[in-house]
C-alpha positions in Angstrom: -60.8 24.0 83.5 -64.2 22.9 84.6 -67.2 23.3 82.3 -68.9 25.6 84.7 -66.1 28.2 84.4 -65.3 27.6 80.7 -68.5 28.9 79.2 -68.5 32.3 80.9 -64.9 32.8 79.8 -65.8 31.8 76.3 -68.7 34.2 76.4 -66.5 37.1 77.6 -64.1 36.3 74.7 -66.9 36.3 72.2 -68.2 39.6 73.5 -64.8 41.2 73.3 -64.2 39.8 69.9 -67.6 40.8 68.5 -67.2 44.3 69.9 -63.8 44.6 68.3 -64.8 43.2 64.9 -68.1 45.0 64.7 -66.8 48.4 65.8 -63.9 48.4 63.3 -66.0 47.3 60.4 -68.8 49.7 61.2 -66.3 52.5 61.5 -64.7 51.9 58.2 -67.8 51.1 56.2 -70.3 53.5 57.7 -69.0 56.1 60.1 -65.8 57.4 58.3 -67.3 57.5 54.8 -70.5 59.2 56.1 -68.5 61.8 58.0 -66.4 62.8 55.0 -69.6 62.8 52.8 -71.9 64.9 54.9 -69.5 67.3 56.8 -68.6 70.5 55.1 -64.8 69.9 54.8 -62.1 67.2 55.1 -61.0 69.0 58.3 -64.4 68.6 59.9 -64.5 64.9 58.8 -61.1 64.4 60.3 -62.1 66.2 63.5 -64.9 63.7 64.0 -63.1 60.6 62.9 -59.8 61.1 64.8 -61.2 60.7 68.3 -63.3 57.7 67.3 -60.3 56.1 65.8 -58.4 56.7 69.0 -61.2 55.0 71.0 -61.0 52.0 68.6 -57.2 51.8 69.1 -57.5 51.9 72.8 -60.3 49.2 72.7 -58.1 47.1 70.5 -55.2 47.3 72.9 -57.3 46.2 75.8 -59.3 43.6 73.9 -56.2 42.1 72.3 -54.4 41.7 75.7 -57.6 40.3 77.3 -58.2 37.9 74.4 -54.6 36.6 74.7 -55.1 36.0 78.4 -58.4 34.3 77.7 -56.9 32.3 74.9 -54.2 31.0 77.2 -56.7 30.2 80.0 -59.1 28.5 77.7 -56.2 26.5 76.1 -57.1 27.7 72.6 -53.5 27.3 71.4 -50.7 29.6 70.5 -52.5 31.4 67.7 -55.2 32.5 70.2 -52.5 34.1 72.3 -50.1 35.4 69.6 -52.6 36.9 67.2 -54.5 39.1 69.6 -51.2 40.3 71.1 -50.0 41.2 67.6 -53.2 43.0 66.9 -53.0 44.9 70.2 -49.5 45.9 69.3 -50.6 47.0 65.8 -53.3 49.2 67.5 -50.6 50.7 69.8 -48.2 51.4 67.0 -51.0 53.1 65.0 -52.1 55.2 68.0 -48.8 56.1 69.6 -46.5 56.3 66.5 -48.5 56.9 63.4 -51.3 59.2 64.7 -48.9 61.7 66.3 -47.1 62.0 63.0 -50.3 62.6 61.2 -51.3 65.2 63.8 -47.9 67.0 63.4 -48.1 67.3 59.6 -51.9 67.7 59.1 -52.0 71.5 59.8 -49.5 72.1 57.0 -51.1 69.6 54.6 -54.3 71.3 53.7 -55.6 74.8 53.0 -54.2 78.0 51.6 -50.7 77.5 53.0 -50.3 73.9 52.0 -46.8 72.6 52.1 -45.9 69.9 49.5 -43.6 68.0 51.8 -46.2 68.0 54.6 -49.0 66.9 52.2 -46.8 64.1 51.0 -45.9 63.0 54.6 -49.6 63.2 55.5 -50.6 61.0 52.6 -48.0 58.4 53.4 -48.9 58.3 57.1 -52.6 58.2 56.3 -52.0 55.2 54.0 -50.0 53.5 56.7 -52.7 54.1 59.3 -55.3 52.6 56.9 -53.1 49.6 56.2 -52.6 49.0 60.0 -56.4 49.3 60.5 -57.0 46.8 57.7 -54.6 44.4 59.3 -56.5 44.7 62.6 -59.8 44.1 60.8 -58.5 41.0 59.0 -56.9 39.8 62.2 -60.1 40.0 64.2 -61.8 38.0 61.4 -59.0 35.4 61.9 -59.7 35.4 65.6 -63.3 34.7 65.0 -62.3 31.7 62.9 -60.0 30.5 65.8 -62.8 30.8 68.3 -65.3 29.2 66.0 -63.3 25.9 66.1 -64.1 23.7 69.0 -61.6 24.1 71.8 -59.5 21.1 72.7 -60.5 20.0 76.1 -58.8 17.4 78.3 -60.8 14.5 79.5 -60.5 13.6 83.2 
């Protein structure tokens, strides 16, 4: 790949990666804790956080797939292809498998008519969701390290 095309593709990769890394860390360290601190109830905090988390999951799916394609095109090695694909899959599992389960049991987990089984299921699914989110956060940090290393380029 010529140098004239390489740097714009590297720039796109860095923008995608910075957006992914920054948004997930800002969400977990600022937005979510603040929402649950200042809003009047856990339900109100969840109502704010849930759509933001869905947006982050969708961004992660698109960014992961895009970074895998860019990693291949930029010849960054197999880790630059496999890791973003694995992180995109993690976002997809969280959004399309874990989140629906949370949404199903959540109405029965809190309030006056709380059901013990639902509360236990909610707690387990919430912990799984947090663990998957943490994997994505650490994985994006790993991708930053992958991209921080100079790319191997072929000499003509």
